matplotlib code that plots the C-alpha trace (Angstrom):
import matplotlib.pyplot as plt

x = [222.8, 222.7, 224.5, 221.9, 219.0, 220.6, 221.0, 217.3, 216.2, 218.3, 216.8, 213.3, 214.3, 215.7, 212.5, 210.5, 212.9, 212.3, 208.5, 208.2, 208.8, 205.5, 203.5, 201.7, 199.7, 196.2, 195.1, 192.4, 191.2, 193.1, 191.9, 192.8, 196.0, 197.2, 196.3, 198.0, 201.2, 201.2, 200.9, 203.7, 205.9, 205.2, 205.9, 209.2, 210.2, 209.1, 210.2, 208.4, 208.2, 210.9, 210.9, 212.9, 210.1, 208.5, 205.0, 206.2, 208.4, 205.8, 204.8, 207.1, 206.1, 207.9, 204.7, 203.5, 206.8, 208.0, 207.9, 205.5, 203.0, 203.9, 201.6, 198.6, 196.6, 192.9, 190.4, 186.7, 186.0, 182.6, 183.4, 181.7, 178.4, 178.3, 175.4, 173.2, 169.6, 170.3, 168.8, 171.8, 173.1, 175.9, 179.1, 181.7, 185.4, 187.3, 191.1, 190.8, 188.6, 184.9, 182.6, 179.6, 177.8, 178.0, 177.0, 173.7, 173.0, 174.8, 171.6, 170.2, 167.8, 169.6, 173.0, 175.0, 177.4, 179.9, 183.2, 186.4, 187.5, 184.5, 184.7, 188.4, 187.6, 185.5, 187.2, 185.4, 184.0, 183.0, 185.6, 188.3, 188.1, 188.5, 190.6, 194.0, 193.2, 192.3, 195.2, 197.6, 196.4, 196.7, 200.5, 201.1, 202.5, 203.1, 204.1, 202.0, 203.7, 201.5, 198.5, 200.3, 201.2, 197.5, 196.5, 199.0, 198.4, 194.9, 193.1, 189.5, 187.2, 183.8, 182.9, 179.9, 178.0, 175.2, 172.7, 170.0, 169.4, 170.6, 167.7, 169.9, 173.5, 176.1, 177.9, 181.3, 182.2, 185.9, 186.6, 189.7, 190.3, 194.1, 196.8, 199.0, 196.5, 197.8, 194.7, 195.0, 191.6, 190.6, 187.1, 185.9, 182.9, 181.2, 178.3, 176.4, 174.9, 172.2, 172.7, 173.6, 175.0, 176.2, 179.1, 179.7, 182.8, 183.6, 186.3, 189.8, 190.4, 193.5, 196.4, 197.9, 195.7, 196.1, 192.9, 192.3, 188.9, 188.5, 185.4, 184.3, 181.4, 179.6, 177.8, 175.1, 175.8, 176.5, 178.7, 178.5, 181.0, 181.0, 183.7, 184.5, 187.8, 187.1, 189.0, 191.3, 194.3, 197.0, 195.9, 198.1, 196.1, 196.8, 193.9, 193.7, 190.6, 190.9, 187.9, 187.2, 184.2, 182.2, 180.0, 177.6, 178.6, 179.0, 181.6, 181.3, 183.5, 183.8, 186.1, 186.1, 189.4, 189.3, 192.8, 194.8, 198.6, 199.3, 196.7, 197.2, 194.3, 194.9, 192.3, 193.1, 190.4, 190.3, 187.4, 187.2, 183.7, 182.3, 180.2, 181.4, 181.5, 184.0, 184.0, 186.3, 186.3, 187.7, 187.6, 190.3, 190.1, 193.6, 194.7, 198.2, 201.8, 201.6, 198.7, 199.7, 197.2, 197.8, 195.3, 196.9, 194.7, 195.3, 192.5, 193.0, 190.6, 190.6, 187.2, 185.2, 183.1, 183.9, 183.9, 186.1, 186.1, 188.6, 187.6, 189.7, 189.5, 191.9, 191.7, 195.0, 195.9, 198.6, 201.3, 199.3, 200.4, 198.1, 199.2, 197.4, 198.8, 196.3, 196.8, 194.6, 195.9, 194.0, 195.0, 195.1, 191.6, 189.9, 188.2, 185.6, 187.2, 186.0, 188.6, 188.4, 190.7, 190.8, 192.7, 192.6, 193.8, 192.8, 195.7, 194.7, 198.2, 201.7, 203.0, 200.8, 201.6, 199.9, 201.9, 200.3, 201.3, 198.5, 199.3, 197.7, 199.0, 197.0, 197.3, 194.0, 193.3, 189.5, 189.4, 188.5, 190.8, 191.8, 193.5, 194.0, 195.5, 195.4, 196.4, 195.4, 194.4, 191.0, 189.5, 189.8, 187.1, 184.6, 185.6, 185.2, 181.7, 180.6, 182.0, 180.4, 177.1, 177.7, 179.2, 182.0, 185.4, 185.8, 182.3, 182.8, 185.9, 184.2, 181.3, 183.9, 185.6, 182.2, 181.6, 185.0, 184.5, 181.0, 182.1, 183.7, 180.8, 178.4, 180.0, 177.9, 174.9, 172.5, 171.0, 170.6, 174.2, 175.4, 173.4, 174.8, 178.4, 177.6, 176.0, 179.1, 181.4, 179.1, 179.4, 183.2, 183.2, 180.9, 178.2, 175.5, 173.2, 173.0, 171.5]
y = [181.8, 183.7, 186.7, 186.6, 186.7, 189.6, 191.5, 190.9, 192.0, 195.1, 195.9, 195.6, 197.9, 200.4, 200.4, 201.1, 203.9, 205.6, 205.4, 206.3, 210.1, 210.5, 208.4, 209.8, 207.7, 209.2, 210.0, 207.8, 206.0, 203.5, 200.4, 201.6, 203.2, 199.9, 198.1, 200.7, 200.6, 196.8, 197.0, 199.6, 197.3, 194.3, 196.5, 197.6, 194.0, 193.0, 196.0, 196.6, 194.1, 193.9, 192.2, 189.3, 188.3, 185.0, 186.6, 189.7, 188.1, 188.7, 192.3, 195.1, 196.6, 199.9, 201.8, 201.0, 201.5, 204.8, 207.8, 209.6, 208.4, 208.9, 211.6, 210.0, 211.9, 212.4, 210.4, 210.7, 207.3, 205.9, 202.9, 204.5, 204.3, 200.5, 200.1, 202.9, 201.9, 199.6, 200.7, 201.2, 203.3, 205.3, 206.3, 208.5, 208.8, 211.4, 211.3, 209.1, 211.5, 211.0, 213.2, 213.8, 216.0, 213.3, 210.5, 209.2, 209.2, 206.4, 204.6, 201.3, 198.7, 195.7, 197.4, 199.8, 202.0, 204.6, 206.1, 204.5, 208.0, 208.4, 204.9, 205.4, 208.2, 205.9, 204.4, 201.1, 199.8, 196.4, 196.8, 196.3, 192.6, 192.8, 195.8, 194.5, 191.1, 189.4, 191.2, 189.9, 186.4, 186.8, 187.4, 183.7, 181.9, 184.8, 188.2, 191.1, 194.3, 196.6, 195.4, 196.1, 199.5, 200.1, 199.0, 201.3, 204.4, 204.3, 207.6, 206.5, 203.9, 202.3, 200.3, 198.1, 195.7, 193.7, 192.5, 191.3, 191.2, 194.5, 196.3, 197.1, 197.0, 199.5, 201.1, 202.6, 205.0, 206.1, 209.2, 211.4, 215.0, 215.1, 213.6, 212.9, 211.8, 208.9, 207.2, 204.7, 203.3, 200.5, 198.9, 196.7, 194.5, 192.2, 190.0, 188.7, 185.2, 184.7, 188.2, 189.2, 192.2, 193.2, 195.6, 197.2, 199.2, 201.3, 203.6, 204.6, 206.0, 208.0, 208.3, 205.7, 203.8, 201.1, 199.6, 196.8, 195.2, 192.9, 190.8, 188.6, 186.3, 184.5, 181.2, 181.0, 184.6, 185.8, 188.4, 189.3, 191.7, 193.0, 195.5, 197.3, 199.1, 201.5, 202.5, 205.0, 204.1, 205.8, 204.7, 202.5, 200.3, 197.6, 196.0, 193.4, 191.5, 189.4, 187.1, 184.7, 182.4, 180.6, 177.5, 177.4, 180.9, 182.3, 184.6, 185.6, 188.2, 189.3, 192.0, 193.5, 195.2, 197.1, 198.5, 200.5, 201.0, 198.9, 196.9, 194.1, 192.5, 190.2, 188.0, 186.0, 183.8, 181.3, 178.9, 178.1, 176.7, 173.5, 173.7, 177.2, 178.4, 180.8, 181.9, 184.6, 185.5, 188.1, 189.3, 191.5, 193.5, 194.9, 196.9, 198.3, 197.5, 199.8, 197.8, 195.3, 193.5, 190.9, 188.7, 186.9, 184.5, 182.4, 180.2, 178.2, 175.3, 174.6, 172.9, 170.0, 169.9, 173.4, 174.6, 177.1, 178.3, 180.6, 181.6, 184.1, 185.2, 187.7, 189.2, 190.7, 192.8, 195.2, 194.1, 193.9, 191.7, 189.6, 187.7, 185.0, 183.5, 181.2, 178.8, 176.4, 175.2, 172.3, 171.8, 168.5, 167.5, 169.6, 166.5, 166.6, 169.8, 170.8, 173.2, 174.4, 176.8, 177.9, 180.7, 181.4, 184.0, 185.1, 186.6, 188.9, 189.5, 188.0, 190.8, 190.3, 187.8, 185.8, 184.6, 182.0, 180.2, 177.8, 175.9, 173.2, 172.2, 169.4, 167.7, 165.8, 162.6, 162.9, 165.9, 166.9, 169.7, 170.7, 173.5, 174.4, 177.2, 177.8, 180.5, 180.8, 183.0, 183.6, 180.4, 180.9, 178.4, 180.1, 183.5, 182.2, 180.8, 184.2, 186.1, 183.6, 184.7, 188.3, 189.5, 192.0, 190.8, 193.3, 192.6, 188.9, 189.1, 191.2, 188.7, 185.9, 188.1, 188.5, 184.8, 184.1, 186.4, 185.2, 182.2, 184.6, 187.0, 184.1, 183.7, 186.8, 185.5, 188.4, 188.5, 192.2, 192.8, 190.3, 192.0, 195.4, 194.1, 192.5, 195.7, 197.6, 195.0, 195.2, 199.0, 198.9, 196.4, 198.7, 196.0, 198.4, 197.5, 194.0, 194.9]
z = [340.4, 343.7, 342.0, 339.1, 341.6, 343.5, 340.2, 339.3, 342.7, 342.4, 339.0, 340.6, 343.4, 341.0, 339.1, 342.3, 343.3, 340.0, 340.5, 344.2, 344.0, 342.1, 344.6, 347.7, 350.2, 350.8, 354.3, 355.9, 359.0, 361.0, 359.1, 355.6, 356.7, 358.1, 354.9, 352.8, 354.9, 354.7, 350.9, 350.7, 352.8, 350.5, 347.5, 349.0, 349.4, 345.8, 343.8, 340.5, 337.6, 335.0, 331.6, 332.9, 335.3, 334.2, 334.0, 332.1, 329.5, 326.7, 327.8, 328.7, 332.1, 331.4, 330.7, 334.2, 336.1, 334.7, 337.0, 334.8, 332.1, 328.5, 327.0, 325.4, 322.8, 323.7, 321.7, 321.1, 322.7, 321.6, 323.8, 326.8, 324.9, 324.8, 327.2, 325.9, 326.3, 329.3, 332.6, 334.8, 337.8, 336.3, 338.2, 336.5, 337.2, 335.1, 335.1, 338.2, 340.2, 341.0, 338.9, 341.1, 338.5, 335.8, 338.2, 339.5, 343.2, 344.9, 345.9, 344.6, 346.0, 347.2, 347.3, 349.4, 347.4, 348.5, 347.4, 348.7, 349.6, 351.9, 353.4, 354.1, 356.5, 358.8, 361.8, 361.3, 357.9, 356.5, 353.7, 356.3, 355.9, 352.1, 351.2, 350.4, 351.8, 348.5, 346.8, 349.4, 349.0, 345.2, 345.5, 346.1, 344.2, 341.7, 342.8, 341.4, 342.5, 340.5, 342.5, 345.8, 344.5, 343.8, 347.3, 348.9, 346.8, 345.3, 345.6, 345.1, 343.8, 344.7, 347.8, 347.0, 349.3, 347.7, 350.4, 347.9, 344.2, 342.8, 341.1, 338.1, 337.0, 338.3, 335.3, 336.0, 333.2, 332.9, 331.1, 330.6, 329.6, 330.2, 328.1, 331.1, 333.8, 336.0, 337.6, 340.4, 341.4, 343.8, 344.0, 346.9, 346.3, 348.8, 347.7, 350.7, 350.9, 348.3, 346.9, 343.3, 341.5, 338.0, 337.4, 334.0, 333.1, 330.1, 328.9, 329.9, 333.4, 332.4, 330.0, 332.3, 334.7, 337.3, 338.7, 341.2, 342.0, 345.0, 345.0, 347.9, 346.9, 349.8, 349.6, 346.9, 345.8, 342.2, 340.7, 337.0, 335.3, 331.7, 330.6, 327.4, 327.6, 324.8, 321.6, 323.2, 321.1, 323.2, 326.7, 328.9, 331.2, 333.8, 335.6, 338.4, 339.5, 342.6, 343.5, 346.3, 345.8, 348.5, 348.2, 345.2, 344.2, 340.7, 339.2, 335.5, 333.8, 330.2, 328.8, 325.3, 324.4, 321.1, 320.5, 323.1, 323.0, 326.1, 328.0, 330.6, 332.3, 335.2, 336.9, 340.0, 341.4, 344.3, 344.5, 348.2, 348.5, 347.0, 343.8, 342.9, 339.3, 337.8, 334.2, 332.7, 329.0, 326.7, 323.1, 321.5, 318.3, 317.7, 314.7, 314.4, 315.3, 318.4, 319.9, 322.6, 324.8, 327.5, 329.4, 332.4, 334.4, 337.5, 338.8, 342.0, 342.8, 346.5, 346.9, 345.6, 342.5, 341.2, 337.6, 335.8, 332.2, 330.4, 326.9, 325.0, 321.4, 319.8, 316.3, 315.3, 312.3, 310.9, 313.3, 316.6, 319.4, 321.6, 324.7, 326.8, 330.0, 331.7, 334.6, 336.4, 339.7, 341.3, 344.9, 346.7, 347.8, 345.1, 343.6, 340.8, 339.4, 335.9, 334.5, 330.8, 329.1, 325.4, 323.8, 320.1, 317.7, 314.2, 312.4, 309.6, 308.3, 308.6, 310.8, 313.8, 316.6, 319.3, 322.3, 324.5, 327.7, 328.9, 332.1, 334.2, 337.7, 339.3, 342.7, 342.7, 340.8, 340.0, 337.8, 334.2, 333.1, 329.6, 327.7, 324.1, 322.1, 318.4, 316.0, 312.3, 309.4, 307.8, 306.4, 302.6, 301.8, 304.0, 302.6, 299.1, 300.0, 301.2, 298.3, 295.8, 297.3, 296.6, 299.9, 299.4, 300.6, 303.4, 304.7, 304.4, 306.5, 309.1, 309.3, 310.0, 312.6, 314.3, 314.3, 315.7, 318.6, 319.3, 321.5, 324.0, 323.9, 324.6, 328.0, 329.0, 330.9, 330.3, 326.9, 327.0, 327.9, 325.4, 322.6, 323.7, 323.2, 319.9, 318.6, 319.5, 317.8, 314.7, 314.7, 314.9, 312.0, 310.0, 310.0, 311.4, 308.5, 309.7, 313.1]

ax = plt.figure().add_subplot(projection="3d")
ax.plot(x, y, z, "-o")
ax.set_aspect("equal")
plt.show()
């Protein structure tokens, strides 16, 4: 057994050694340099993930650990237009670099916004207490080397501090113009007591992209997040969101993933204050044997009377693969916990597959926790009902897909944003005439 562990460790170190020549740590002030060096040290100790890692057994990490990204053909990605008509502050990153000309001024009532590259030059900054700290905490009990790599080598991102109710959502638009861009972006968000902010994200940051978002939510504060990852078929994307919730705080995140060659979204949340609420949801529309999408969630309850929900729906066709790994950990003393988890797939052919690993680990005795995972085909009786009323087969199937995804979309609290996501799904399903 000791020999086997040594062999696995060596394989991880070899993977890191292959990747490191392409990595360069950005320059910055004392506080961020210390955080980056700490992350680099942790990364050196961990190595990079390999397929034999427990949390990577369903998804090959090769795309994220290779020295250079695989060339990804450019696409006309209409996914960045999801929130057209919504009043937002727009910030654009192209191939991992801030695009000032395409962005709005970084000024918004109730919020302080700056670039990470600018904040990193300051000797002292409020982000010091968050940058890398939440990511470090999220490495236990599961190692997440790609997140440590991001903390060590991220070149830019946003630093957002909400001091009141944000006047409007902040929309981060990711675009790419290179088929070999390798974007590493890190966002830091602090929501002060009683404040609230909404973050929207759309598009693909690069041919290959690694993004980390750290969110510290103070008592009675609220953070809302809605993301559409776009229909860039060739992109390879890994995201991590680390969140820490105070008392009576709220965290709600929804992600729409339509296609993409390789996508892995990780969300790691810790509920540290009583009466906190954390919801994370996702909807996948995957078409093609080259499409592989993975949602990996880890929620830790470490306070009394907290609520968490995980709602994931995946529609898979033509050989696509969907993965869900979700865990609820209830620590000793976290009584009155309400933890709910559901993951479901709709398989539109016999070649697609859904791989699920739901987990509960509970050390408190007064809790209500449940999980469920199902996989199935289109309901033929319902399909017949629609066709008998004159609905063409393809349209009937698309209507059923829309209804299947609706439960996840309903997790979006804002009606305006929820309708924007539904409009985009309808458009991709060629149901525009039903708007």
